[in-house]
C-alpha positions in Angstrom: -35.5 8.6 37.9 -38.9 10.0 37.9 -41.4 9.5 40.9 -44.1 7.7 39.9 -42.5 6.6 36.3 -41.4 2.9 35.5 -39.1 2.6 32.5 -40.0 0.1 30.0 -37.0 0.1 28.1 -36.3 1.0 24.7 -38.9 -0.4 22.7 -41.7 0.0 20.2 -44.0 1.9 22.8 -46.1 4.7 20.9 -49.9 4.3 21.8 -51.4 4.0 20.1 -50.5 3.4 16.9 -53.1 3.3 13.6 -53.8 0.1 12.1 -53.6 -0.4 8.5 -53.4 -2.8 5.5 -51.2 -2.2 2.7 -52.5 -3.0 -0.4 -50.2 -3.8 -3.8 -50.5 -6.5 -6.9 -47.6 -9.1 -6.8 -45.3 -9.9 -9.6 -47.7 -12.2 -10.8 -50.9 -9.8 -10.4 -52.4 -11.0 -7.7 -53.7 -9.0 -5.3 -52.1 -8.8 -1.4 -53.0 -7.0 1.8 -50.4 -6.4 4.7 -51.5 -5.5 8.2 -49.6 -2.8 9.4 -49.5 -0.6 12.7 -46.0 1.4 11.6 -47.7 3.7 10.0 -49.0 7.8 9.8 -48.8 11.0 7.7 -45.3 12.6 7.5 -45.5 15.7 5.1 -48.3 18.1 4.0 -46.6 18.9 0.7 -46.9 16.7 -0.9 -49.4 15.0 1.2 -47.2 12.0 2.4 -47.7 8.6 4.4 -45.0 6.3 6.0 -45.4 2.9 6.6 -42.7 0.6 7.7 -42.2 -3.1 6.2 -39.9 -5.9 6.9 -37.8 -7.0 4.1 -38.9 -10.9 4.4 -42.7 -9.6 3.8 -44.3 -10.5 0.3 -45.6 -7.0 0.1 -42.1 -5.3 0.7 -41.1 -6.8 -2.8 -44.1 -6.0 -4.3 -43.6 -2.6 -3.5 -40.1 -2.2 -4.6 -41.0 -3.9 -7.7 -44.3 -1.3 -8.1 -43.5 1.7 -6.9 -47.2 1.9 -6.1 -49.2 0.9 -3.0 -53.0 1.9 -1.4 -53.0 2.5 2.8 -56.7 0.8 3.8 -58.1 1.6 7.3 -60.5 -1.0 8.4 -63.4 -0.8 10.8 -63.9 -2.5 13.3 -66.2 -4.9 12.0 -63.5 -5.9 10.2 -61.2 -6.8 13.3 -61.2 -10.6 12.5 -60.0 -9.8 8.3 -57.3 -7.1 9.2 -55.6 -9.6 11.8 -55.7 -12.4 9.4 -53.8 -10.7 6.7 -51.5 -9.4 9.8 -50.9 -13.6 10.1 -50.8 -14.8 7.1 -48.6 -14.9 3.8 -49.3 -13.6 0.8 -46.7 -15.9 -0.9 -49.0 -19.0 -0.2 -52.7 -17.3 0.7 -55.1 -15.5 -1.6 -55.9 -12.8 1.6 -58.7 -11.1 -0.3 -60.5 -14.5 -1.5 -59.8 -16.6 2.3 -61.0 -12.8 4.2 -64.0 -12.1 1.8 -62.9 -9.0 0.9 -63.3 -7.3 -2.9 -59.9 -6.1 -4.4 -60.8 -2.7 -6.5 -57.9 -1.3 -9.0 -56.5 1.6 -7.9 -57.9 5.0 -10.6 -53.8 6.5 -9.8 -51.9 3.4 -8.8 -51.3 0.1 -10.1 -52.8 -1.4 -6.6 -55.9 -2.7 -5.0 -58.1 -0.9 -2.3 -60.4 -2.8 -0.3 -64.1 -1.7 -0.7 -65.1 -2.8 2.0 -63.3 -0.7 4.2 -64.0 3.1 5.1 -60.9 5.0 3.8 -58.3 4.1 1.3 -55.2 6.3 0.3 -53.6 5.7 -3.0 -49.7 6.0 -2.7 -46.9 6.5 -5.3 -43.3 5.7 -3.6 -41.1 8.5 -3.4 -38.8 7.5 -0.8 -37.3 4.1 0.8 -34.9 4.4 3.7 -33.0 1.3 5.3 -33.8 1.7 9.1 -33.0 -2.2 10.9 -35.6 -4.8 11.4 -38.4 -2.4 9.0 -37.5 0.1 5.9 -39.6 2.9 5.8 -41.5 3.5 2.2 -42.6 6.9 2.1 -45.4 7.2 -0.4 -47.1 10.3 -2.3 -51.0 10.6 -2.0 -52.4 11.1 -5.3 -55.6 10.3 -4.4 -58.0 9.7 -0.5 -61.1 8.0 -1.5 -64.0 7.3 1.8 -67.2 5.5 2.2 -70.6 7.9 1.2 -71.8 6.3 4.5 -68.9 8.0 6.6 -68.6 11.1 5.4 -69.2 14.2 8.0 -71.9 17.0 7.5 -69.1 19.2 6.2 -68.3 16.4 4.0 -65.4 15.6 5.1 -64.6 11.8 6.6 -66.2 11.2 9.7 -64.3 9.3 12.2 -66.8 7.8 14.5 -68.8 6.6 11.1 -65.9 4.9 10.4 -65.3 3.3 13.7 -61.3 2.5 12.8 -59.1 0.5 14.5 -56.0 1.6 16.8 -53.6 -0.9 17.6 -51.2 -1.2 21.2 -48.0 -3.3 21.2 -47.7 -5.1 24.5 -45.8 -8.1 25.4 -48.0 -10.8 24.4 -48.8 -9.5 20.9 -51.0 -6.3 20.8 -54.3 -5.6 21.2 -56.8 -3.8 18.7 -59.0 -0.4 20.5 -61.6 1.1 18.6 -61.7 5.5 19.2 -63.8 7.0 21.9 -65.7 10.3 21.8 -63.8 13.7 20.5 -62.2 15.9 23.5 -61.5 18.8 21.9 -61.5 20.8 18.9 -57.7 21.2 17.5 -56.7 25.0 17.6 -59.3 25.8 20.0 -58.9 23.3 22.8 -55.6 25.7 24.0 -57.1 29.2 23.4 -57.1 29.8 27.1 -53.7 28.6 27.3 -52.6 31.5 24.6 -53.6 34.5 25.8 -50.3 35.6 27.2 -48.3 33.8 24.6 -46.2 36.6 22.3 -46.5 34.9 18.5 
């Protein structure tokens, strides 16, 4: 027993998770989007991202067929569109049209990116892992696109300008948040604790 802590049981509790939309073309060539919270970078060399999807999702069969997909990061001003794309099925609804989003064909993969979103990754399928309720797709990142108005002074993506959303799973279905202010610089904030460490 840990004093002051409550066991929430075995569950998908990792706070927060990124919120991304996976872009694909289906077998008829129609662009589609699936909102995902189970996603993240999984390798540096080669640069790779993982997304987890249920077999029942329309996007699942599109990735299996095309072996390519995009990972799109929405900003908070597209909260309604991102939520909608996780509720509706691409089998019966043209999500791009309904959400008034613009699909742009990838330059490196046969998959759409969302023109209005601040950041996008073009990915080629490397591996598929069968887990349980969700299967994991590992995609090699072939290109990373950021809107020019979301660049920082050093030329990289500025997360505050991008205003990305994060997701927290709850018993009621989950809540979206945006990120706050910076609290430290990586490989710098912990320097004071490294003084006596022998590397």
